[in-house]
C-alpha positions as CSV (number, residue, x, y, z in Angstrom):
1,M,59.5,-22.4,53.4
2,R,57.3,-25.5,52.7
3,L,54.4,-23.9,54.5
4,I,54.4,-20.7,52.6
5,L,52.6,-22.0,49.5
6,P,49.9,-24.0,51.3
7,T,49.3,-21.0,53.6
8,L,49.1,-18.7,50.6
9,V,46.6,-21.0,48.9
10,V,44.4,-21.2,52.0
11,V,44.4,-17.4,52.4
12,L,43.6,-16.8,48.8
13,A,40.8,-19.4,48.9
14,C,39.3,-17.8,52.0
15,A,39.5,-14.3,50.4
16,A,37.8,-15.7,47.2
17,A,35.1,-17.4,49.2
18,A,34.4,-14.2,51.2
19,H,34.2,-12.1,48.0
20,A,32.0,-14.6,46.3
21,S,29.3,-14.8,48.9
22,G,27.4,-11.9,47.6
23,R,28.0,-13.0,44.1
24,T,26.4,-16.4,44.9
25,V,23.2,-14.6,45.9
26,I,23.3,-12.5,42.7
27,N,23.8,-15.5,40.5
28,D,20.9,-17.3,42.3
29,C,18.6,-14.4,41.7
30,T,19.6,-13.6,38.1
31,D,19.1,-17.2,37.0
32,D,15.3,-17.0,37.2
33,E,14.6,-14.1,39.6
34,V,13.9,-16.6,42.4
35,L,16.2,-17.3,45.3
36,T,16.4,-21.0,45.7
37,R,18.2,-20.8,49.1
38,T,18.3,-18.7,52.2
39,Y,21.5,-16.9,52.8
40,T,23.1,-15.0,55.7
41,Q,22.4,-11.4,56.3
42,Q,26.0,-10.6,55.4
43,E,25.6,-12.4,52.0
44,Y,22.4,-10.4,51.4
45,R,24.2,-7.1,52.2
46,D,27.1,-8.1,50.0
47,A,24.8,-8.9,47.1
48,L,22.9,-5.6,47.4
49,E,26.3,-3.8,47.4
50,Q,27.7,-5.8,44.5
51,L,24.5,-5.9,42.3
52,P,25.6,-5.0,38.7
53,A,23.9,-2.0,37.2
54,D,22.2,-3.9,34.4
55,A,20.7,-6.5,36.8
56,D,19.5,-3.7,39.0
57,Q,18.0,-1.7,36.1
58,Y,16.5,-4.5,34.0
59,G,15.6,-7.0,36.7
60,N,13.9,-7.3,40.1
61,C,16.9,-8.7,42.0
62,R,17.3,-5.7,44.3
63,D,13.7,-6.2,45.5
64,I,13.9,-9.9,45.6
65,I,17.1,-9.9,47.7
66,A,15.8,-7.1,50.0
67,R,12.6,-9.1,50.6
68,A,14.5,-12.3,51.3
69,Q,16.8,-10.3,53.6
70,E,13.8,-9.0,55.5
71,A,12.2,-12.4,55.6
72,A,15.3,-14.0,57.0
73,A,15.7,-11.2,59.6
74,T,12.1,-11.6,60.7
75,K,12.5,-15.3,61.1
76,G,15.2,-14.5,63.6
77,S,17.8,-16.7,61.9
78,E,21.1,-15.7,60.3
79,G,20.3,-17.8,57.2
80,G,21.4,-21.2,56.1
81,S,19.8,-23.6,53.7
82,T,16.1,-23.8,53.3
83,Q,16.5,-27.6,53.8
84,G,16.9,-27.0,57.6
85,S,13.4,-25.5,57.9
86,D,12.0,-28.3,55.8
87,K,13.6,-30.8,58.2
88,A,12.1,-29.0,61.2
89,A,8.6,-29.1,59.6
90,A,9.0,-32.8,58.8
91,A,9.9,-33.4,62.5
92,G,6.6,-31.7,63.6
93,E,8.3,-28.6,65.0
94,P,6.5,-25.4,64.4
95,K,8.0,-23.1,61.8
96,S,9.2,-19.7,62.9
97,T,6.9,-18.1,60.3
98,D,3.8,-19.5,62.1
99,R,4.3,-16.8,64.7
100,P,3.0,-13.2,64.1
101,P,5.6,-11.0,62.4
102,D,5.8,-8.6,65.4
103,E,6.6,-11.5,67.6
104,Q,9.2,-12.8,65.2
105,L,10.9,-9.4,64.9
106,A,10.8,-9.0,68.7
107,S,12.7,-12.2,69.2
108,A,15.3,-11.5,66.4
109,K,18.9,-10.6,67.0
110,P,19.6,-6.8,67.1
111,E,21.6,-7.0,63.8
112,D,18.8,-8.9,62.2
113,R,16.2,-6.3,63.3
114,A,18.4,-3.6,61.9
115,A,18.8,-5.5,58.6
116,A,15.0,-5.9,58.5
117,E,14.4,-2.2,59.1
118,E,17.0,-1.4,56.4
119,A,15.4,-3.8,53.9
120,A,11.9,-2.4,54.6
121,R,13.3,1.1,54.1
122,V,15.0,0.2,50.8
123,A,12.4,-2.1,49.3
124,P,9.5,-0.3,47.7
125,T,6.0,-1.3,48.8
126,D,3.8,-3.3,46.5
127,A,0.4,-2.1,47.8
128,V,-1.3,0.8,46.2
129,G,-4.5,1.7,48.1
130,P,-7.7,2.8,46.4
131,G,-7.6,6.4,45.5
132,S,-3.8,6.5,45.6
133,P,-2.6,8.3,42.5
134,V,0.3,6.5,40.8
135,A,2.6,8.7,38.7
136,A,4.7,7.3,35.9
137,S,7.8,8.1,37.8
138,D,6.6,6.0,40.7
139,V,6.7,2.8,38.6
140,G,9.9,3.6,36.8
141,V,8.5,4.9,33.5
142,K,10.7,7.5,32.0
143,P,10.0,10.0,29.2
144,A,10.8,8.8,25.7
145,A,13.4,11.5,25.3
146,S,15.7,9.9,27.9
147,A,15.2,6.4,26.7
148,T,18.4,6.3,24.5
149,S,20.6,7.4,27.4
150,D,19.5,4.4,29.4
151,L,20.8,1.9,26.9
152,P,23.9,-0.1,28.0
153,T,27.2,1.1,26.5
154,P,27.7,-2.0,24.4
155,V,24.3,-1.5,22.7
156,L,25.1,2.1,22.0
157,V,28.5,1.1,20.5
158,L,26.8,-1.5,18.3
159,L,24.2,1.0,17.1
160,A,26.9,3.5,16.3
161,L,28.8,0.9,14.3
162,L,25.7,-0.2,12.4
163,L,24.9,3.5,11.5
164,A,28.5,4.0,10.3
165,G,28.3,0.9,8.2
166,A,25.0,2.0,6.7
167,L,26.5,5.4,5.9
168,A,29.5,3.8,4.2
169,V,27.4,1.5,2.1
170,A,25.2,4.5,1.1
171,A,28.3,6.6,0.2
172,V,29.7,3.8,-2.0
173,R,26.3,3.4,-3.8
174,I,26.0,7.2,-4.4
175,R,29.5,7.4,-5.7
176,S,28.9,4.5,-8.2
177,L,25.7,6.2,-9.3
178,V,27.5,9.5,-9.9
179,H,30.3,7.8,-11.8
180,A,27.8,5.9,-14.0
181,R,26.0,9.1,-14.8
182,R,29.2,10.9,-15.9
183,A,30.2,8.1,-18.1
């Protein structure tokens, strides 16, 4: 009976930590759109699955996380803190990024290679070659007619309330003008 409560606390803490791993990556990215650490492939995958719609639509976190996932996979590591690579460089050891990308990918674990291929498939390319036409839809520009439907729900509700308030004030003003004219 005495072990039930501590066991329950440990199980809940582990579940919370497992659920929060992707959230940690998202928080790191949404702070300033820069990842300050290197995370595991699982944390990157969790973050991409849990990325809130507003952060996905209005920020670059999906691209940033996908590129970090690809970079971590091509390094052949499962993640960890960036401090580890700094220590290796300080000790005079060559960084894994000093090797050509093909060699890095060839020496990566199969799951890391699969993650890198998935990240490369999901992440859009930055390069637009000369003579390549770029359509407005390619860069995420939408026609003005659909712009209001892309607003977040709280903003739409606020706008509706402001409109209702303005109509109410106008109605009261018109009513007082009509009564003043009759008198």
